[in-house]
C-alpha positions as CSV (number, residue, x, y, z in Angstrom):
1,M,4.7,100.5,68.2
2,A,5.1,104.3,67.7
3,S,1.5,104.4,66.3
4,L,0.0,103.3,69.6
5,I,-0.5,106.8,70.8
6,K,-1.7,108.7,67.8
7,H,-2.7,106.2,65.2
8,V,-4.8,103.2,65.9
9,S,-6.3,101.0,63.2
10,P,-9.9,102.4,62.6
11,W,-11.5,99.1,61.6
12,R,-10.2,97.4,64.8
13,F,-11.6,100.0,67.0
14,A,-14.9,100.1,65.1
15,R,-15.2,96.4,65.6
16,F,-14.2,96.7,69.2
17,V,-16.9,99.3,69.8
18,R,-19.6,97.5,67.9
19,S,-18.9,94.2,69.8
20,S,-19.1,95.8,73.2
21,K,-22.4,95.0,75.0
22,T,-21.8,97.8,77.5
23,A,-20.3,101.2,77.5
24,F,-16.5,101.1,77.4
25,I,-14.9,102.0,80.7
26,P,-11.2,102.5,80.3
27,C,-10.3,101.8,84.0
28,V,-12.4,100.6,86.8
29,Q,-11.1,102.1,90.0
30,L,-11.3,99.4,92.6
31,H,-9.2,101.3,95.0
32,S,-7.3,104.6,95.3
33,T,-3.6,104.9,95.3
34,A,-1.5,107.9,96.4
35,V,0.8,108.7,93.4
36,M,3.8,111.0,93.2
37,G,4.3,112.4,89.8
38,A,7.0,111.1,87.6
39,S,9.5,113.6,86.2
40,V,9.3,114.8,82.6
41,E,12.6,113.0,82.0
42,D,11.0,109.7,83.1
43,F,8.0,110.4,81.0
44,N,10.1,110.9,77.9
45,K,12.0,107.7,78.6
46,A,8.7,105.9,78.9
47,K,7.7,107.2,75.4
48,D,10.9,105.8,74.0
49,K,10.3,102.4,75.7
50,L,6.9,102.3,74.2
51,N,8.5,102.0,70.7
52,T,10.4,98.9,71.8
53,L,7.4,96.8,72.4
54,K,7.1,93.8,70.2
55,K,3.6,92.6,71.1
56,D,0.3,94.3,70.6
57,P,-1.0,95.0,74.1
58,G,-4.6,95.1,73.0
59,N,-7.1,97.8,72.4
60,E,-8.0,98.5,76.0
61,V,-4.4,99.0,77.0
62,K,-3.7,101.1,74.0
63,L,-6.7,103.3,74.9
64,K,-5.3,103.7,78.4
65,I,-1.9,104.7,77.0
66,Y,-3.5,107.2,74.7
67,A,-5.6,108.7,77.5
68,L,-2.7,109.0,80.0
69,F,-0.5,110.6,77.3
70,K,-3.1,113.2,76.6
71,Q,-3.8,113.9,80.3
72,A,-0.1,114.2,81.0
73,T,0.6,116.5,78.1
74,V,-2.6,118.5,77.8
75,G,-4.5,118.0,81.0
76,P,-8.2,117.0,81.5
77,C,-10.1,116.4,78.3
78,N,-11.0,119.8,76.8
79,T,-12.3,118.9,73.3
80,P,-15.9,118.5,72.0
81,K,-17.2,115.0,72.0
82,P,-17.0,113.4,68.5
83,G,-20.1,112.3,66.7
84,M,-21.6,108.8,67.3
85,L,-20.4,107.6,63.9
86,D,-16.8,108.7,64.4
87,F,-16.0,105.4,66.1
88,V,-12.3,105.7,66.6
89,N,-12.2,109.3,67.9
90,K,-15.3,108.7,70.1
91,V,-13.7,105.8,71.9
92,K,-10.4,107.7,72.3
93,W,-12.3,110.7,73.6
94,D,-14.2,108.5,76.1
95,A,-10.9,107.0,77.4
96,W,-9.4,110.5,77.9
97,K,-12.6,111.9,79.4
98,G,-12.7,108.9,81.8
99,L,-9.6,110.0,83.6
100,G,-11.5,113.0,85.0
101,S,-9.5,115.7,86.7
102,I,-6.4,113.7,87.7
103,S,-3.3,116.0,87.6
104,Q,-0.8,115.9,84.8
105,E,1.8,114.8,87.3
106,E,-0.2,111.8,88.4
107,A,-1.0,111.0,84.7
108,R,2.7,111.0,84.0
109,Q,3.3,108.6,86.8
110,Q,0.6,106.2,85.7
111,Y,1.9,106.4,82.1
112,V,5.4,105.6,83.2
113,D,4.2,102.7,85.4
114,L,2.1,101.2,82.7
115,I,4.8,101.3,80.0
116,S,7.3,99.9,82.4
117,S,5.0,97.0,83.2
118,L,4.4,96.2,79.5
119,V,8.1,96.3,78.8
120,G,8.9,94.1,81.8
121,A,6.2,91.6,80.9
122,E,7.7,90.9,77.5
123,A,11.0,89.9,79.0
124,P,10.5,89.1,82.7
125,A,13.7,87.1,83.1
126,V,16.0,89.0,80.8
127,A,16.6,92.2,82.9
128,A,16.8,90.3,86.1
129,Q,19.7,88.4,87.5
130,P,19.3,84.6,88.2
131,T,19.1,83.8,91.9
132,G,20.8,80.9,93.7
133,G,24.2,81.3,92.1
134,G,22.8,81.1,88.5
135,K,20.4,78.2,89.3
136,T,18.0,77.5,86.5
137,F,14.7,75.6,86.8
138,Q,12.6,73.6,84.3
139,T,9.2,74.7,85.5
140,L,9.9,78.1,87.0
141,L,11.3,81.5,86.2
142,V,13.3,82.6,89.2
143,S,15.0,86.0,89.3
144,T,16.2,88.7,91.6
145,E,16.0,92.4,90.8
146,D,15.5,95.6,92.9
147,N,15.8,93.5,96.1
148,I,12.8,91.4,95.0
149,T,13.1,87.6,94.3
150,T,10.3,86.6,91.9
151,I,9.3,83.0,91.6
152,R,7.1,82.7,88.5
153,L,5.2,79.4,87.7
154,N,6.1,78.7,84.1
155,R,3.9,76.1,82.6
156,P,1.5,78.5,80.8
157,D,0.4,75.9,78.2
158,K,-0.8,73.7,81.1
159,K,-2.3,76.6,83.2
160,N,0.7,76.3,85.5
161,A,-0.6,73.0,87.0
162,I,1.9,71.7,89.5
163,T,3.8,68.5,88.6
164,V,6.0,66.5,91.0
165,E,9.0,68.2,89.4
166,M,7.5,71.7,90.0
167,Y,6.7,70.8,93.7
168,N,10.4,69.9,94.2
169,E,11.6,73.0,92.3
170,L,9.3,75.3,94.3
171,I,10.7,73.9,97.5
172,E,14.2,74.5,96.3
173,A,13.4,78.0,95.0
174,L,11.8,79.0,98.3
175,E,14.9,77.7,100.2
176,L,17.2,79.7,98.0
177,A,15.0,82.8,98.2
178,G,14.9,82.6,102.0
179,K,18.7,82.8,102.1
180,D,19.5,85.3,99.4
181,D,20.0,89.0,99.8
182,S,16.6,90.1,98.6
183,V,14.2,91.9,100.9
184,I,10.9,90.3,99.8
185,T,9.8,87.3,97.7
186,V,7.0,87.4,95.2
187,M,5.2,84.4,93.7
188,T,3.1,84.8,90.5
189,G,2.2,82.9,87.3
190,N,3.3,83.2,83.7
191,G,0.4,83.4,81.2
192,D,-3.4,83.7,81.8
193,Y,-3.5,81.5,84.9
194,Y,-1.9,81.9,88.3
195,C,-2.1,78.2,88.9
196,S,-4.6,75.4,88.2
197,G,-3.5,73.4,91.2
198,N,-2.2,69.9,91.4
199,D,-1.6,68.3,87.9
200,L,-4.0,65.3,88.1
201,N,-1.7,63.4,85.7
202,N,0.4,62.9,88.9
203,F,-2.1,60.2,89.8
204,T,-1.5,58.3,86.6
205,K,2.2,57.6,87.4
206,I,2.0,54.5,89.6
207,P,5.5,53.5,90.9
208,E,6.6,49.9,91.4
209,G,5.4,49.8,94.9
210,G,1.8,50.4,93.8
211,V,-0.7,53.1,94.8
212,E,0.2,52.8,98.5
213,K,3.8,53.9,97.7
214,M,2.4,56.6,95.4
215,A,0.2,58.0,98.1
216,K,3.0,57.8,100.7
217,D,5.5,59.6,98.5
218,A,2.9,62.2,97.4
219,G,2.0,62.9,101.1
220,E,5.6,63.4,102.1
221,L,6.2,65.7,99.1
222,L,3.2,67.8,100.1
223,R,4.3,67.9,103.7
224,R,7.7,69.3,102.7
225,Y,6.1,71.7,100.2
226,V,3.7,73.3,102.8
227,K,6.5,73.3,105.4
228,A,8.5,75.5,103.0
229,Y,5.8,78.2,103.2
230,I,5.3,77.9,107.0
231,D,9.0,78.3,107.6
232,F,9.7,81.0,105.0
233,P,11.6,83.8,106.8
234,K,10.9,86.8,104.7
235,P,7.7,88.6,103.6
236,L,6.1,86.4,101.0
237,I,3.7,88.2,98.6
238,G,1.3,86.5,96.1
239,V,0.6,88.4,92.9
240,I,-2.4,86.5,91.5
241,N,-2.5,87.2,87.8
242,G,-5.4,84.9,86.9
243,P,-7.5,82.0,88.1
244,A,-6.2,79.9,91.1
245,V,-7.3,76.4,91.9
246,G,-6.7,73.9,94.7
247,V,-3.4,74.0,96.6
248,S,-2.5,77.3,95.0
249,V,-5.6,78.8,96.8
250,T,-5.2,77.0,100.2
251,L,-1.6,78.1,100.5
252,L,-2.6,81.8,100.3
253,G,-3.3,81.8,104.0
254,L,0.4,81.3,104.6
255,F,1.3,84.4,102.4
256,D,1.9,87.7,104.1
257,V,0.1,89.8,101.4
258,V,-1.9,88.7,98.4
259,Y,-2.7,91.1,95.5
260,A,-5.1,90.0,92.8
261,T,-6.3,91.2,89.4
262,E,-10.0,91.6,89.1
263,K,-10.1,88.7,86.6
264,A,-8.7,86.2,89.2
265,T,-11.0,83.5,90.7
266,F,-10.3,81.1,93.6
267,H,-11.6,77.6,93.6
268,T,-10.9,74.6,95.9
269,P,-12.9,71.6,94.4
270,F,-11.6,69.0,96.9
271,S,-14.9,67.2,97.7
272,Q,-15.7,67.0,94.0
273,L,-12.5,65.0,93.6
274,G,-13.0,62.9,96.7
275,Q,-10.2,64.7,98.5
276,S,-9.7,67.0,101.5
277,P,-8.1,70.4,102.2
278,E,-4.4,71.1,102.5
279,G,-2.0,74.0,102.9
280,C,-3.2,74.6,106.5
281,S,-6.5,75.9,105.1
282,S,-8.6,73.6,107.4
283,Y,-7.3,75.8,110.2
284,L,-6.5,79.2,108.6
285,F,-9.7,79.6,106.4
286,P,-12.2,79.3,109.3
287,K,-10.0,81.6,111.3
288,M,-9.9,84.1,108.4
289,M,-13.4,83.8,107.0
290,G,-15.5,82.3,109.8
291,A,-16.6,78.6,109.9
292,A,-19.7,79.0,107.6
293,K,-17.9,80.8,104.8
294,A,-14.9,78.5,105.0
295,S,-17.2,75.5,104.7
296,E,-18.7,76.9,101.5
297,V,-15.3,77.2,100.0
298,L,-13.6,74.0,101.4
299,L,-16.5,71.6,101.6
300,F,-18.9,72.8,98.9
301,N,-16.6,73.9,96.2
302,K,-17.7,77.5,96.1
303,K,-15.7,79.5,93.5
304,L,-14.8,83.0,94.7
305,S,-14.4,86.1,92.6
306,A,-11.4,88.3,93.4
307,T,-13.7,90.8,95.1
308,Q,-15.3,88.0,97.2
309,A,-11.9,86.7,98.2
310,C,-10.9,90.1,99.3
311,E,-14.1,90.6,101.4
312,L,-13.3,87.2,103.1
313,G,-9.7,88.3,103.9
314,L,-8.0,85.8,101.5
315,V,-6.9,88.6,99.3
316,S,-5.4,91.9,100.5
317,E,-6.4,94.1,97.6
318,V,-7.9,93.8,94.1
319,F,-6.7,95.8,91.1
320,P,-8.1,96.6,87.7
321,E,-6.7,94.3,85.1
322,S,-5.6,97.2,82.9
323,S,-3.3,98.6,85.6
324,F,-2.7,95.4,87.7
325,Q,1.0,94.8,86.9
326,S,2.1,98.5,86.9
327,E,0.4,99.3,90.3
328,V,1.4,96.2,92.1
329,W,5.0,96.2,91.0
330,S,5.4,99.9,91.8
331,R,4.2,99.1,95.3
332,L,6.5,96.0,95.6
333,K,9.5,98.0,94.6
334,A,8.7,100.5,97.4
335,Y,8.4,97.6,99.9
336,A,11.7,96.3,98.8
337,K,13.4,99.5,99.9
338,L,12.4,99.0,103.5
339,P,15.0,97.6,106.0
340,K,15.4,93.9,105.4
341,N,16.0,92.7,109.0
342,S,13.2,94.8,110.3
343,L,10.7,93.2,108.0
344,A,12.0,89.7,108.7
345,L,12.0,90.1,112.4
346,S,8.5,91.7,112.4
347,K,7.2,88.8,110.4
348,Q,8.6,86.4,113.0
349,L,6.6,88.2,115.7
350,I,3.4,88.1,113.6
351,R,3.8,84.5,112.5
352,G,6.1,82.9,115.0
353,L,3.5,82.1,117.7
354,E,1.5,79.9,115.4
355,K,4.3,78.0,113.7
356,E,4.0,74.9,115.9
357,K,0.3,74.8,115.4
358,L,0.6,75.2,111.6
359,H,3.1,72.3,111.4
360,A,0.7,70.1,113.4
361,V,-2.2,71.1,111.0
362,N,0.0,70.3,108.0
363,D,0.8,66.8,109.4
364,A,-2.9,66.1,110.1
365,E,-4.0,67.3,106.6
366,V,-1.4,65.2,104.9
367,E,-2.4,62.1,106.9
368,R,-6.0,62.6,105.9
369,L,-5.2,63.2,102.3
370,T,-3.0,60.1,102.1
371,E,-6.1,58.1,103.3
372,R,-8.3,59.9,100.7
373,W,-5.9,59.1,97.8
374,L,-6.2,55.4,98.6
375,S,-10.0,55.4,98.9
376,D,-12.4,54.1,96.2
377,E,-14.3,57.3,96.4
378,C,-11.3,59.4,95.4
379,M,-10.2,57.0,92.6
380,Q,-13.7,57.0,91.1
381,A,-13.8,60.8,91.2
382,I,-10.5,61.2,89.5
383,M,-11.4,58.6,86.9
384,S,-14.6,60.5,86.2
385,F,-12.6,63.6,85.7
386,F,-10.3,62.0,83.1
387,Q,-13.2,60.4,81.3
388,G,-14.8,63.9,81.0
389,K,-17.8,63.1,83.2
390,S,-16.8,65.7,85.7
391,K,-15.8,69.3,85.1
392,L,-14.2,71.5,87.8
């Protein structure tokens, strides 16, 4: 990986440039962040870490690394623009030039954050200590490091769809995180998706008691699952690393902060599947977005971009994909240094007054959903989905 900074395969960059339909923009600044410069020692350590990477992070990230390295060591771009046919050097020059006049100190900090996020992403559970007395899970990666407990949905090959097993493991993981010594808890996804919602294969496993028992059991599981979020005592932060569907979207109203990459989308196709909202969204979404906007999302299956979700208050802030992990985790580590009890008690003041209302909404939503699961309309919609007649 030492060649990432100075030597990049010319044919790969040439192909990258030729295939681009628009001008390459190394980093879209969706927000501004106050940055304190990293030390030269930290910068040199980051350079060493870069050489330990096992996976190719892709052309866009490599360009970002190159540009930040040049900005940190030389300063703003001060060389003539290469000719149009000099594909490799032109793209690298554009990336460096795109950083504008940011200081060398700030470039060092961004470089350190980016390398740290790449190294951390390759082994998210190795450097961290297991939570819950060494408890391991089948569908989750749960770890505690730097006073942050991270619950990572871990079915990347299935777009992190939630099975019955995952529902139960999430309930347990939240219970353990609520009692451990961490200051904040983070939920995110492993792979390209944050979560594709309820695994519809759950509906194919009919118990001996028939569909009535299946609906009753599923309703009780959902009630306990949503309750775990309502009662969670610490700051709960969603780090939405990709598309989110169904219950993974509706629950976001119960999070304290939600950060999303620009590539994330938010979709609640309940009526398309003959179902109804859950996660207290029937109450929180109209309160958050207004009744008309909430109806578009919950009734008429409107898929939101990350920017739209932010405008409606569902997402706190949107980050460029290229710097999403580094910027978010730098911020989370700073949050985790705040006084633990102060954060928990302040959350109780903010959320406590509505707890009784949220539990009542959860009960009502589960009751309605249980009815929907037993309806012919819902059965037909799910059958159409499995037969490929319906696409979400």
